[in-house]
N, C-alpha and C positions, 0 to 999 in steps of 0.2 A: 268362617262358619256360614253355611247356607242361610239365606233369609228365612226360609221355611222352618228350619231348625230353631233359629233364634226366636222367631215368633211363637212357636209352640212352648219353648222353655219360659218365655216371658209370661205367657198366658196361663201356663200350668200353675205358677206360683201366685199369679193374680187371683185365679179362681180359688186356690186353696186358702189364700188370705181372706177372700170374701166369705168363704164358707166358715172360717174361724170367727170372723167378726159377727156373722149372722148367728152362729151358735151361742155366742156369749150374750147377745141381745135377747135371744130366745130364752136362755136360762134365767136371765134377769127378769124378763117379763113374766115368765111362768111362776117364779118364786114370789115376786111382788104382787101377782094377781090374787094371792091368798091373803094379802094384808088389806083387808077391807076397811080398816079404820083410818088408813093414812090419808092425808089431805090431798095428795097429788093425784089421786084417781087413776092409778095405773091400769091401762088396758093394752090391747095388742095393736093399738092404732099406729104407734111409731114403727113397729116391725112391718106392718102392712103397708105403710106409706113408703118405707125405704126399699123393701124387697118385693113389692108387687106393683102392678100397673092398674090396680083396681080403682074404680071411680070413688069419689068421696062418699056417695050414698051407699055403695057396696061395702066400703070399709066400716061405715057407721053400723050396718047390720051385723057385721062379723066381729067387731073389735072386742066384744065382751064374751064371746064364745070361745073358751079355751081350747076345746077339742077341735072345733072346726078351723080355728085360726092356725093351730099347730099343724094340722093335716095339710092345710093349703100352703103354708110356708115351707114345710119340710118335704112332703111327699107328692104333692099334686103337680103333675107335669103340664097342666094347663097354665100354671104359673111358671113362666119361662125363667124366673129368677128364684125358683124354689131350691132348697138344698139339694134335692135329687138331681135337678137339672145342672146346677153348678158343679157338683161332683162328677157328673157324667161328662161335662165338657172338659174338666180337669183331666179325667182319665183318658179321653180321646187325645188330648195333647200329649200326655205322658206316653201313650201307646205309640205315637208317631215318632218319639225320640228315645226309644228304649236303649239305643246304643249310646245316648248322650247322658243318661241318668244312671245311677247305680241300681243294682238289682233290688236293694232294700227300699229305695225311694219308690220304684215301680210297684213293689209288693204292697207297700203301705197305702198308696193311692188306690190300688186294686181292692185292698181290704176295706177301706172306707166306702168305696163304690158298692161293694156287696152288702155292707151294713145298711146303706140308705135304700137298697133295693131288696131287702129281706122281705119275704112274703108276709111276715107278721108285724112289720113296722107300723103300718097304719092302725092296726088294732091296738098296739101298745101305746101309740100316741094319744088315743082316746081313753086310756085307762090310767090307773094310779102309777103305772110303770113309765109314764111319759118322762119324768125327770131322770129316771135311770137311763133311758135311751139317750137323752140329751147329754148327760154326763159321760156316757160311753163314747159318744161322737166327739165331744170336746177332748176327751183323753186321747182318742185316735188322732185328732188334729194336732194336739201337742206332740204326739209321737212322730207325726210326719215332720214337724219343724225340727225336732231333735235328730231324727234320722237323716234328714237332708243336710243339716249343719255338720253332722259327724261323719258322713260318708261321701258327700259330693266333693270332687276335686275343685280347687280354687282356680278355675279357668274361665273362659268366655261364657260357657254355659251357666256357671254360677253367677256371673255378673248379670246376665239377662234375667235369670230367675229372681234375683234380689231387687233389681230395678223394678220388676213387676210387683214384687211383694210390698215394697215401701210406697210405691205410687198408689197401689190399692188401699193401703192402710191410711194414707193421708186423705184420699177421697172419701173413704168410709167415715173417717173422723169428721170431715166437713159436713157430710150428709146428716150425721147424727146430731151434731151441734146445731145445724140449721133447723132441723126438725124440732128440737127442744126449745130453742129460743123463739121459734115461730109461735109457740104456744103462749108466749108473753108478748107477742107482737114486736119482738126485738127491742123492747123497752127495758134498758138496764135499770131504770128507776122502779120498775114494777117488781119489788123485792119478793123473792120466793125463799121458803125455808129449805133446809138441807134434804128433807124428804122428797121435795120436788126434783132435786138434782141427783138423788141417789141412783135412779135407774140409768141415767146417762153415764155417771161415773163408774158404776158397776159394769156397764156394757163395754167401757173402755179400759177396764181393769185398773181404775184410778181412784176408787172410793177410799181405800185404806190410806193411800198416799195423801189424799185430800184432808182426811181427818187429822193426820199427823202434822201437816204443814200449815193449815189455816185455822186460826183460833177466833177470828172476828166473825161477825154476822153478815158481812157483805158477800153473800153467796153468789149472786149474779156475776159480780166482778171476779170473785175468786175462781169460780168454775171456768169462766172465759179465759182468765190468765193461765190456768193450769192446762186446759186442753188445746188452746190456740197458740199461746206464746212459748210454751215449753216443748212444743213439738216442731221440729224442723226436718228438712229433707236432706240433712247432711249425709246420712247413710246412703240415700239414693244418689246423691251427688258423687259419692265415692265410686259407685258402680257405673254411673254414667261416664265418669272420667276414664275409667278402665276400658269401657267399650269404645269410646271415641278415639282413645289413644291407639288401641289395637286395630281399629277399623276406620281410618281417616277418609271417609267418603264425602262426596259433595253434599253440602247442606248442614254439616255439623256445627258451623258457626251459628247458623240460625237456630239450631236445636239447643245449643248451649245458651244462647241468649234467651230463648223461651224458658228454659229451666231456671236461669239466673233471675229472671223477673219473678217467677213463681217462688223461688227459695227466699229471695230478699223480701218479698211481700209478707212472708210468714216470719222469717228470722228477725227482721228489723222492725216489726210492728210493735206498737205499745197500745195500751188501752185508750190513751188520750187521742191517738191517731185514729183508732178504730171508731171511737165515739164521734169524731168530727166527720168521718166518712159515712158512718152508720154501719152497725153490725151486719144488717141484711146485705147491704151493698158489698161490704168487705168479703163476706162468705161467698156471695155470688161471683165476685172477681176471682177469688181463689179457685173456686170450682171451674170457672171458665178457663183459667190458666192451666189447671191440671188437665182438662180435656183437650186443650189446644196442644199442650206438650205431648200428650199421648197420641194425638192424631199425627203430629209432625214426626214423632218417633216411628210410627207405623209406615209413613211414606218413605222415610230415609233408610230405615234398616229392615223393614219387613216387606217392602215393595207393594204397599197398599197404593191403590190408584187415588 
């Protein structure tokens, strides 16, 4: 497979996964913004910090303005990580590899693209229909995942797409966890109630699972255990193994070592080890290894300089 094709397939699924993660955070933030009595003080700050490059003072001015925040995060092209920009880049990658993806995958990406570029989108985001728009976009994102899973052949293209998907999912998880624990200065002893963690857990689709599995009040530790230690890159490892076996190029030993360091750092960690290292340092190390792996993958398989 040409490096250009592999690159486009990898980034197609990365962008679609990023869009999905963003939409779930937006829905959570939007719904919880109406809960004015909760102790956690939910605003749009997390979404603005993760999905924009705004300065702290700009975020401070925007974070309690529902309509303005939604518009900037979803539709404003001045925000290069807005949903509209993310989906546009996904569509550009899909368009360049139409002969490598199924017709159904291309049509679904195109459908979402037209949804985020609808002339009435911005007007709806500033009205009571905002949640309807977000729900429709989430449903379309779910449909993309289902369509890709049921129609794509299990070949090299599928491997590159899923390696991108799970790499992006891990990076988004780290970014969200970092943002929330930063609010308590990464101090695990600074105990917060479940209302504080509800937004993070809902954004990661893990709130119901958390309530079913954790009965004690050690919420800081329970949340860290669930979102950090129960998540591994085993799925990504499977697709990386398929890629390196089918394409044994120079540098794959270094690439496998890079991924191995990353995977073991997550898979074999425990809370006592993380406490000794410090949660902030641990998260920064994982983020660094993720980005290092991504850069090395690009050099070896996508011909990045």
